N, C-alpha and C positions, 0 to 999 in steps of 0.2 A: 291704363292696367300695368302692373307688374309684369316685366319681361319673364318670360318662361325658358328655362333651360333645355335645350334642345333634347328630344329623347331618341336614342337608339332604337328601332323598332326592328325584334330579331322574329324569327319564325316559333310557333309554340307547337312542338310535335313530340308525342309520347310522353306528354305530360311535365314538360320542361321548355323553356324557352332557350333556343340555341341560335347561332348565325347560321346565314345560307352556307352549302358546300362550297359555291363560288366566291364567296367572301365579298359579293356585288352590294353595294348601298346605293340609294339616290336622295338628295335632299330634298326635303318638304318644305314648302313657305307657308304661311298663313295667308289666305286672303283678306283679312281683317287686316294685318299690319304688314303684309309682305316680309316679314322676318322669318329667318329659319327656325322651325320648330320640331325637325326631326329628321333622322337618317333612317329611310326605310328600307329593310332587305328586299333584296330583287332575289325572290326564290324563282328557283330554273324547273326544268322537267325533272331531274334526280331529285329534288328537295319534294316535288310533288308526288313522285314516286313513293318516297320514303313516308309521306304523311300518311297516303292512301294504304300503304302497308301496316303501318301502326293502327289506324283506325280499323282495319281488317282483322289484325290479331287481338282487339280489344271488342270486337262485335259479339261473339259467342257470350262472353260474361254479362255485357250490357244488355243485350237481347233477353237472357234467361233470368235477368233480376226481375222481380216482380213489379207490376205497375205501381204499387206503392213505394216500393223502393225508389224507383227512378221519379216519382210525384215527389218525395222528399229531397231528392238530389236536386231537382228543378226550382224547389222553392229556396233552397239555398243560394242558388244563382239568383234569384230575385232578392233575398237577402242582402247578399253580397252587393249588387248593384244599388240597392238602397243604402247602403253603408258608404259607398263610394259617390252618390247623389252628386254632391258639389263639384267633384271632379271629374266625373262623367259631363257634367251639364258645361263646365268651362272649357274642358278639352274639344267637345262639340262646336261650341261657338268659335273657339280660335282656330279649328281646323277647317268646318264647314262654312262658317260665317252666319249661322242663326243668331237671330238677337237672344240674349242670354234669358231674360225673363220671359219674354212673349213666346219664344218657340223652343230653345234649348231645354230648360226645365221640363215644358210639357212632354217632349220627345222621351227624356229620360223616365217620365213617369209611366208613358206609355211602353216603355221598353219593361220596366218592372211588371206592369201587368199581364204583359204577354207569358212572361215566366212563369207567375202565378197562374194564369189562366190554363196553359198547357200542363199543368201539373194537376190540375184540377179535373180539367176534361179528359184524360187518359183514366182517371178512375172511374168514369162515366161509360167508357166502350161497352158495347155489349155483343153479344153473337147471335145465333139464330140455331134450332134445332128442325131443320123442317124434315117433313115425312120422306121416308125412303121406300123403294121398292121391294126391297129384300125384307122378308118376314123378322121379326127381331131385331133388325138393326136399327141403330141411331147415328144420325148424320148430325155432323159438328161443324157450324161454320163460326170462324174466329178471324181475328186481324192479327197480321204478324207484321213483324219489320221488313223492310225491302232489303236493307242491308248498308253499305258505305253510301254515304248521301254526301254529293258533292254542291256546295253553294256558293253562287257567285252574285255579290251584292252591289248595288250603287252608292255614290256618294252623297245624294240628296236626303236621305234619312238612314245614315249610317248605323245606326242603333236598331229602329224599329224594322226595317226590312229584313236584316237579319235574323231578330227576334221570330220574325212572325213564321220562319221555316226552321231555325234550327232549334227553337224548343219543342214544336209540334215533332220535328224529326226524331230528336231524342225521346219525347215522350213514347213515341210509338217503339222504340227499342232500336233503333237505328245509331250507327256512330257517323260522326261528320267531319267532313275537310271543308273549311271557309276560307274562299278569296275574297277578301274586301276591294272594294274601289281604291286605287291607288292614290287619288288625292285626297281620302280621308283616312289613310291607313293608322295616322298617329292616333286619332280619337279610338279607331278600332280598336288598337291595342290596348286601350282603358277597357273597353268592356270586355277585351279577352282576359285581362287582369282580374276582371269580376267571376268570369266564368271559372278563371283556375282558383280563385279563393274559395270555390265551392267543392274543390277536390274531388270532382270525377274521376273515375278510374282510368290512369294514362291511357293515351291514344282516343278518347271516347271523342274530344273536340281537338282538332288542328286547324291552326291559323297560319294562313300561308300567303301574306303580302307578295307582290312582285308584278310585273307585267301580264294584262289579261290575256293577249295572244299567246303566252307563255305557260303560264301556270294555270289560268283559266281553261285554256284549251287541251290541257293536259289533264286534269281532272275530269274533265268532260267525258273526255274520250278513253279513258283510262278503264282495261278490262276488269279491275277489281272495284269500280264505281258502280253501284247497282240502279242509281237514281239521281238526277240532276236537277236543283232548283236554282232558277236564274230570275233575279229582278232587274231591269235595266231596259235600255232601248230596244226596239224592234229589230234593227239592223243587227246587232250583236246577237241578241236573243235568236234569230234564226240561226247565225253560225253557229251559237252554243248547239241547238237542236240538231243541227246536221251533224255535228261532232259526237253527239249524245245519242245517235240512231241507235234504236234498239232497246234503250233505256228508260225506264220510267221517267217523265219530265212534268216539273210543275215551273211554267214560265208565264213570267207577269210582264209585259212589256209596254211598249209605247201607246199613247192616244193623243187625238186632238179632240177630246170630246167638247162637245159645246154646252155654253149656259143659255137656255131660251127664256127671253122674257116676253110674255104675250100682252096684248094690250089690256088684260081686264088685271095684270098683276100687282099686287102691292109694290109700290115703286120704292120705298125707303126698304123694303124687305130685299127688293131685287138688287140693288145698288150694294146693300151691306153684303149682301151674298158674292156679290161680283168681287168685291174688295178681298174677301177671303179667297175666292177662285183665283184670280189673278196675281196676288201679291203674297200669298202664303209662301214661304221657304223661296222668297223673292222670284216666285214663278215656277220654281225648280220642283214640278209636281205631274206625276204621271194623270193625275186626275184634275189638271189647273184646268181653267176656264179659258182654254186656247183660242175659242172665238165664243164671243158673244152676239147672239143672234136676238135682235130685238124688233119687234112688231113695229110699222111703219106708223101707227096711230100714236106711239107713246116714245117714238125715237128721239124727238129732240128734248122733251122732259128728261129722258131717262139718262143722255149724254151730259146734259147740264148739270144733272145732281150727279153724276158719277165724278165729273170734273171736279166739281166742288168737294167730295167726301175723299177723292184722293188729295186734294190739296191740304185737308184739314185732318186727316186721319192716317194717312201711310207716312210715316217719318223715317227717312232715309238716314242712318247714321252708323256711329260706333255701337256695334251689339254690345258692346258691354254697358251701354248708357242705358238706364232703365227705361228711359222715354223713347227709344227705338224702336219701332215695329218691323222693319226691314233692314236687312242686313246686306253685305255685298254678294254678289254672285261668285260661285265656289271657285270656278276655274277661267283661265282665257278662251277656252274653245266654246263654252257656252255665252261668254260675252260676243265672240266674235259674231256668232250665229245668230244672236238676238240683233246685233249691229246690222247683219244682212238682210234679215227678214224686215227691219222696220224701213232701212232705205228700200227695198223691193216695193213694199206696200205704198211708201210716197212717190216713188218712181210711177208707180201705175195710176196716182190720182187719191190716194188716201189722203185724209186730213189730221195732221199732228194737232191733238187736243192739249196734251200736257205731257213733259218729259220727253223721251225721243234719244237719250244717249246718256254716257258716263257722266258723272258729278266730278267735275275738277275740284281739286284743294284736297283729297282724299289720299290715304296712305297708300291704296293702290288703285289702279284703274278697273277694278271690279264693281265699284259703286254705281249701279245702275239705276237710273232715275224712275220711279214707277210711271209708266206710259200707257195713255189712251190714244187709240187710232180710231177715228171714225170714217164713215164711207170706204171702209176696206172692201175692194173688189174681192168677188169669191175665186178669181183665180191667181190671187196673190200668194206668196210663199207662206205666209203668215198664216194664211187661212187654210192652206192644205197641208203643211209640216208641223211637226211638234218643235215649237220656239222654246221653250224651257227657260223662257226670261220674264221678268216683270212688265209684260205687255196685255193690255185688254184690247183687242181687235174687234171693233163693233161693225156687225154686218146687218144690213136693214133685210128684215122678210116681211111678206104681205100677208102670211095664213101659217095656220098650223101644219098643211100640208108640206108648204116652202119650208118649214123646220124640220119636217120629218125627212124630206128629201136631201137637205143639206147635211142633216146630221150622218145619213148612211151614204152619202155621196165619196166619203173617203172610207179606207178600208179599216179602221180601228173599231172596237167594240167595248173598251172597258167603264167608261163613265159617262153620262150624261145628266143634265141637270134642267129643269123647266119651272118657271115662275109662272104662276097662275091661279085665281079665284076659283076656277071651276075644276072641282075634282075630275070630272069627266073628261075635260082637257088634257089633265094630266095624266090620267090613266092610258088615254087613247094615245098619247104620246110614248108613253113607257110600251104599250103593247105593240107598237109599230116600228120602234128602232131596234137595233143590233145590240146596244149596249147592254151588259150583262148586270150593271147596277143604274138604275135611275133614281135621282133624288128630285121630289115636287116638293118646290119653295124650300129647298136647301141647297147650300152651295154645292158645287161639284167637288170641291175638296172636303165633303163631309162624309164620314164613314165611321163605321163602330167595329172595333177589333175582332170582336167575336163573331160577327156576320161573314157569308161568303163573299169573296172578293177574286175578281179575276176577269179574263177576257172572254168577251162572246165567242160564240160557235162559230167558226168561219172568218173572224176578223184577225188582224195582225197585231192584237192586244195580247194574245198569249192562250195558255190551256192550260186547265187546273184551277183549283180555289185555294187560296189562305183564307184563315180566319176562323179561331175555334175549333170546335170538333172537325171541321170541314178541311182543315189543313193537314189533322191527323189521318183522316181518311186518304187524302192525296199523297201521303207520305208512307203508308202502308199497304198492305195487301191482304186479299182474303183469302184464306186456306180453308178447304174443304176436307174434313176426316169422316171416314166412314167406318164405323165401328160396326162390327159383323161376328157373328157366331155367337151369339148371346144366346139366351135361354128359349128363344123362339116366341110365337104366338101365346099368352095367357090362356 
């Protein structure tokens, strides 16, 4: 590939790009090549305050625009993303590490869909006219914006995770201050370019790169912010939630949701689903198959088939190569955690079937081999914490109840998956577990963008729902208007 000139990533506040007030920038290197690809502005609390102020000033005009006017603006953003499709995809591969053809272009296409969907969804919002106790009165129930929404997003899906909350937030009439993940701020700036291309009113969307504990903390707790939308780890999400106490919150957090393979499962289908579950985005997905719970009757056949499929179908390499299906991990932190989790499992008696470490001879140390672990003890760290790497830890189960018990043994409740030929078995599993989304005979990484997605009640996976109309509901509020003093009873 041709080397890319490093980009200076500034703030976007009140309709224009501008440097941070303190003038601080941090270098950003590509996980693919190790080369410098950007100098990223380090916004501070003063910058965050200015962004919130600009968003608050823009709120009245944007909220009073008709739903049709806002929908046209969101369609313009989608069209701008379409025009920048190649640029967005290449920037995503270089900055995040996703394979260009296998994953980067599909994420850009989903990004475009989110903006179009939000534009259409807001036109379908409706209200209600419930009865009133007052003679002749009318009660109107309608949806209204919340205000300024702070949006804090992760590095694993740096286009679709922002879009799944920014687009519906804007559709509902809110204004937005967006803080992207530091390690993917370069490609995030390209997305902000597309949003800027759409010529939304100044202040409607602010782009605020910088350290999460500074800018993210400031916008989460800022008194001018009415709601906070966060996507990321449970630990960080709980910190954001505490800072945002008293505000409306939409939190999509961590998971260690299992992929269950029962003894009557279609083996080929289950193996194919495990490949998607464990190795999509190099395992860096909140819905990854972080635990593979396999019934003891088909355990040996499943592990042999999985190992063969990994060797044949998962191609680790240069993500700009059309043959590559899995690129490098995004950052050293996740690579170090993956190594610790694998080492812990092996020290407790797990068997290494394939992979197990970073691949030598690559431009960076982030090219982690697709890994299969067998006979993983249930108390291993990889079985209890979110690894976020390309590891399929196989744990043997004896029954459906065993699978249910293991699923809810951890505090998470985002996504779970089960493979079985018996619809009743699948539904009994879905009825019993905490997860708010259960796939039967589909990978744990399968979802549809218009469907409600979020953490199960009482879990450590978050609150609220993204997805189509459900995201607009989460990022708006119900208002009641009582109109009295009319003509009285007929």
